[in-house]
ROGULUM-725847 format. One record per atom (N, C-alpha, C): x negated, y negated, z negated. Coordinates in steps of 0.1 Angstrom, whole numbers, plus 5000, padded with zeros to 4 digits. Layout:
// residues N
XYZ/...
// end
This chain:
// residues 338
219481318809/220181228818/220181298832/221381288839/221481348852/220881268863/220181328872/219581248883/220681208892/220481088898/221481038907/220881008920/221381068931/220781048944/221780968952/221380868959/222380778967/222780848979/224080828984/224480878997/223580829008/223280909017/222380879028/222780749036/224080739038/224580619046/224380499038/224580499025/224380379017/222980339017/221980429016/220580409015/220180339029/220680399040/220280349053/220680209055/221980179051/222480039053/221679949044/221479979032/220679889023/219279869028/218679969033/217279949038/217279859050/218279869059/218379789071/218579639067/219479619057/219779479052/218479419046/217779499039/216579449032/215479399042/215279479053/214279449063/214679319070/215979299073/216379189080/216479059072/216379079058/216678969049/218078979044/218278939031/219578969025/219978859015/221178889009/221778789000/221178788987/221678708978/221078688964/221178808956/220178828947/220178938938/221178918926/221679018921/222579008910/221979068897/222479028886/222079078874/223079178869/222779248857/223779338851/223779468858/224679558854/224679698858/225279728872/225379628881/225979658894/224879668904/225079758913/223979778924/224179678935/223179618939/223179528951/221879518957/221779458969/220579448976/219879318972/218579318967/217979198962/217579108974/217278978971/216978888981/215678818978/214978788989/213678718987/213878578983/215178528985/215378388982/216178368969/216378478961/217178458949/216378388939/217078288931/216278208922/215778288910/214678248905/214078318894/214578258881/214978348872/215378298859/214078278851/214278218839/213078188831/212478318826/211078318826/210378438822/209978438808/209678548802/209178548788/207878478787/207778398777/206478328775/205478418770/204178398774/203078478770/202778468755/203378358749/203078328735/204278378726/205078468732/206278508724/205778588712/206478568700/205978628688/205878778689/204978838682/204778978682/204079018669/204279148665/203679188653/202179228657/201379238646/199979258649/199679398654/198579408661/198179538667/197779638656/197879768658/197379868649/195879858648/195279878637/193879878636/193280018637/191980038639/191380168640/191580248628/191780188616/191880258604/193280288600/194280238608/195680268605/196280348615/197480418612/198080498623/198480408635/198380468647/198780388658/200180408661/200980298660/202380308662/203180348650/204480338650/205280368639/206480458642/206780478655/207980558658/207580698659/208580788658/208380928659/208080958674/207381068676/206981108690/208181168697/208481118709/209481178717/208981308723/209881408724/209581538729/210381568741/209681618752/210381658764/211081548771/211881578781/212481468789/213781418784/214181448772/215381398766/215281248762/216281188757/216281048754/215381028742/214680908742/213780868731/214680798721/214080768709/214880698699/215380568703/214780508714/215280378719/216280388730/216680508733/217680528744/217080548758/215780518759/215080548772/214880698774/214880738786/214480888788/213080908783/212881028778/211481068774/210781128786/210481038795/209981078808/208981198808/208981288817/207981388819/206681328822/206681228832/205481158836/205881018838/204880928836/205080788839/203880748848/204180698860/203180648870/203280498871/202180428870/202180288873/201180258884/201680208895/200780178906/200780018908/199579968908/199379818908/198879768921/199579678927/199179608939/198679468936/198279388945/197579258942/198179138949/198279028941/198378898946/199478858956/200678908954/201778878963/202978828955/203478708958/204578648952/205878728957/206878738948/208078808951/208678778965/208678648968/209278608981/208478648993/207278698991/206478739003/206578889005/207378958996/207479108997/208979148999/209879098991/211279148991/211979089003/212479189011/213279149023/212379119035/211079139034/210179099044/209879219054/209879189067/209579289077/208179349076/207279279069/205879329068/205779439058/206879459050/206779569040/208079659041/208279719052/209479799054/209579919044/208379989041/208480099033/208780059018/208179959013/208379909000/209879868998/210379799009/211779759008/212679879009/212279989015/213180109015/213180169001/212080158994/212080208980/212980118972/212979988974/213979898967/215379938969/215679968982/217080008985/217480148979/216480238978/216780368973/216780378958/216080278951/215880288937/216180158930/215280098923/215679978915/214579868917/214979738914/214179628915/214379528903/213279488897/213379388887/213179248894/214179168894/214079038902/213478928894/213278938881/212678828873/211578888865/210578938872/209378998865/208178918869/207378878859/206278798862/204978858856/203878808862/202578828856/202378738844/201378758836/201178688824/200078578825/199278588835/198178498836/197578498850/196578418852/195678418864/194278418858/193278478865/193378558877/193778698875/193178798882/193678938882/193478998868/192278998863/191879088852/192679078840/192978948835/193878938823/195179018824/195679028836/196979098838/196779248836/195779308841/195479448839/195279478824/194479398818/194179408803/195379398795/196279308798/197579288791/198479408792/198579468804/199379578806/198879698799/197579708797/196879828791/196779818776/196879688770/196679678756/197579578749/198579518756/199479428750/198979288747/197779258753/197179128751/196179108762/195878978765/194778958775/193478968768/193478978755/192278998746/191278878749/191878758752/190978648754/190278638767/190578738776/189978738789/190678628798/189878548804/190478438813/189878438827/188978538830/188378538843/188278688848/187578708859/187378838864/185978898862/185478858850/184078898847/183979048841/182779078836/182579208829/182879188815/183779268809/184179248795/184079388788/183679388776/183579508768/184379478755/185579538755/186579508744/186779618734/186979578722/187079678711/188579698707/189479638713/190879648708/191479788711/192579818703/193379938705/194079928719/194180028726/194780028739/195780148741/196380148753/197380248756/196880388755/195580408760/194980538759/194880588745/194580498736/194480538721/195880578716/196880498720/198280538716/198680668721/198480698734/198880818740/198180938733/196880928731/196181038725/196681068711/196980958704/197480968690/198781048689/199481048700/200781118700/200781248708/199481288711/199381418719/199681408733/199681288739/199981268753/198681258761/198681288773/197481288782/197581168791/196381118796/196381008805/195281018815/195480958827/194480958837/194580818844/193380768849/193380648857/192780688870/193480668881/193080698895/192780558902/191480538904/190980418910/190380448924/190980408935/190580448948/189080398950/188280488955/186880458958/185980438946/186480478934/185680478922/184580588924/183380558921/182280658923/182180758912/182880748901/182780848890/181580828881/181380928873/180280918864/180280808854/181480768850/181580658840/180980528846/181080508859/180480398865/181080268859/180180178856/180580048849/180179928857/179779948870/179379828878/180579748882/180379628888/181479538891/182279578903/181579638914/182279678926/181479798932/182179868941/181579978948/182379998961/181679998973/182480028985/182780168987/183780198995/184180338997/184880359010/185280479013/185880509026/187380529025/187980499013/189380519012/189780659009/188880749009/189080889006/190180949014/190280909026/191280959036/192680909034/192880809025/194280759023/194180609025/194880559036/194780419040/193480379045/193080249043/191880199048/190680209038/189480199043/188280179035/188380049027/187680039016/187679919008/186679928997/186979838987/186079838975/186879868962/186279948954/186679958940/186179838933/186979778924/186679658916/186879688901/185879668893/186079688879/187179598873/187279478878/188279388873/189679448875/189879548883/191179608885/191279748878/190279768869/190279898862/190179868847/191379848840/191379808826/190679908817/190780028819/190380128810/188880118807/188080088818/186580088816/186179968808/187079868806/186679748798/186779768783/187379888779/187479918764/186380008760/185579968750/184380038746/184680178741/185780198735/186080328729/186380428741/186480378753/186580468765/185280468772/184680348775/183480348783/182280408776/182280418763/181180478755/181380628753/182480678757/182780828755/182780898769/181780978771/181781048784/183081128787/183581188777/184781268778/185981178782/186081068776/187280978778/187080908792/185880848794/185780778807/185780868819/185680998817/185781098828/187281108832/188181048824/189581048828/189780938839/188780858841/188880758852/188180828864/188980848875/188480908887/188980848899/188680908911/189180848924/190380928929/190780878941/191980938947/191781078953/190481118955/190181258959/190681358949/190781308936/191181398925/192581378921/193381298929/194681268924/195581388924/196381398913/197281508911/198481448902/199681448908/200781388900/201181468888/200581588886/200781658874/199581658864/198581578867/197381578860/197481528846/198381438843/198581378830/199981328828/200281298815/201581248812/201681098818/200681028815/200580888821/199480878831/199880818842/198880798853/198880658858/197780588857/197580448862/196880468876/197480408886/197080428900/196680288906/195480268910/195080138916/194380158929/194980118940/194280138954/193080038955/192280068965/191179978967/191579838972/190579748973/190979608976/191679578989/191679678998/192379659011/193779719009/193879839004/195179909003/196079838992/195479758983/196379698973/196879558978/196579518990/196979398997/196079278992/195079298984/194179188980/193379128992/192779208999/191879169010/192379199024/193479269025/194079309038/195579259038/196179259050/197579209051/198579299043/199679249041/200779319034/201079449041/201079439055/201379559063/200479679060/199179649057/198179749054/198479819041/198879739031/199279799018/200579879019/201479829027/202779899029/202580039036/201680039046/201280159052/200680259043/199780209034/199180299024/200280359015/201180279010/202280319002/203080429009/203380419021/204180509029/203480649029/202080649029/201380769029/201280829015/200980739005/200680788992/201880818983/202880738983/203980748973/204680888975/204880938987/205481078988/204681188981/203481168978/202681258970/203181268956/203781158951/204381158938/205881198939/206681138947/208081158948/208481298953/207581358961/207781488966/207281598958/206681568946/206181658937/207181708927/207081838923/207981878912/207781798899/206581738897/206281658885/207181538885/207781498896/208481368896/209881388890/210381508888/211681528882/211581468867/212581398863/212681328850/211481238848/210981178858/209781088857/210080958863/209180868862/209280728868/207980678874/208080618885/206980548891/207280398892/206480318885/206680168886/205580118896/206080048906/205179978915/205279828913/204179768909/204179628905/202979558911/202779428909/201679358913/200979298901/199679268902/198979208890/199479068888/199578988898/199978848897/200578808911/201278688910/201678628922/200878508926/201378418934/200578308938/201078178931/202178188924/202678068916/202278078902/202677988894/202377988879/203678028871/204678078878/205978108871/205578218860/206078198848/205778298837/204378308833/203478228839/202078228836/201278298847/201878398854/201178468864/201878488877/202978418879/203678428892/204878528891/205878508899/206978598900/206578708910/206678828906/206278948914/207379048915/207379118926/208279228928/207779358920/208679408912/208479528904/209579628907/209179748913/210079848918/210079958909/211280008905/211380118896/211880238904/210980328906/211280448914/211480568905/212680618905/212980738896/214280798900/214380938899/215680998901/216680968891/216280888880/217180858869/217780718870/217480648881/217980518882/218880508895/219780408895/220780398906/220180338919/220680378930/220180328943/220580178944/219680088947/219879948949/220179868937/219879928925/220179858912/219179748911/219579628907/218779518904/218979468890/217979418884/218079358871/217379218871/218179118867/217578978866/217178948851/217079048843/216579028829/215078988830/214678888823/213278848823/212378958818/211378988825/210379088821/208979048826/207979108820/206579088824/205779208821/204479198822/203579318820/203679378806/203979288796/204179338782/205479428782/206479398790/207679478791/207379618797/206479618806/206079748812/205479838802/204479778794/203879848783/204879898773/205779808769/206779838759/207679958764/207979958777/208780068782/208180208780/206880208783/206080338781/206080368766/205780268758/205680298743/206980338738/208080278742/209380318736/209880458741/209580488754/209980618759/209380728752/208080708747/207380818741/207080798726/207780698720/207580678706/206180648702/205480558709/204080528706/203880418696/204980348692/204880218685/204680108695/203979998691/203779888701/202479818698/201979758708/200679678706/200979528709/200479448700/200379308702/201679248708/201579178719/202679108725/203679198731/203379328733/204379418737/205479438727/205079408714/206079418703/207179318704/206979208711/207979108712/208679108726/208379208734/208879218748/209979328748/210979298756/212079398759/211579498769/212079628768/211679728778/212679718790/212379798800/213179808812/214179908812/214779928800/215780038798/217080018806/217379898810/218579878818/218579958831/217479998836/217380078848/217780228846/217980268834/218180408831/219480428823/220380338823/221680348816/222580438824/
// end
């Protein structure tokens, strides 16, 4: 698929409109500037039917492995790299078109926005678990959980793909404590690492394996070419959980160019999403999800209902991983790459 770069004038105008506030978002394959006030369509229910998860004794997934950056069997690009960066606790209307998030809105103008994307639950942790395994696994709080279910890391390894989790201020050493303070590692503000925002460490086939849990590290080790799939979670200040939106936006302005300016970003995609919003829409609130890729159109918006299971399904479909639990009943975000 040929990379498409927007004309500089169009990008500038769109960014200016977004910061000042803008009109309603549109659905379908037309490019437009999204609005903070656009009505939300109905979101996929968290109880949508899905096939059962693969078991440890059966092959993980059923599709053939995608090779290289060409199209996958589902029509999605077979991305060179997939990056997922998760922020915290902001409803769509408090981000899109808001002056407190100029950099994030400039990314929306330059790339793509899902206008009807929701979290699947409250509070934070079930959403991270859902995105990483296709189910909340019965988690309903932000406690310490040790889960035995098949997860995205298992799928990736079964298809010869690599993965890394970058958790800002994570102390390393397969640390399994609930929180740890840190200095921000020179990127944004100091803050806390929180286990509830680190889904990988909650799965026992990762936490019990020194080699696998060593794939969870901090931002001092961040490398956009380190793995095929990279999950990126800022500390509790830079993710907007405990600090204002402006602090998180400033962090993004510093950090995101480390990805988009890297040769690894060619034929790749960065999804920037939030774990949950402040409403109960879709089970976890309506949240802004930005699709940053040279393969999508400038200012493209999609009003197709999506949630965290859709995000997982997109990764699975692009690389032929099969599907896990409720991701099997979710549609992918393929409309951004047509």
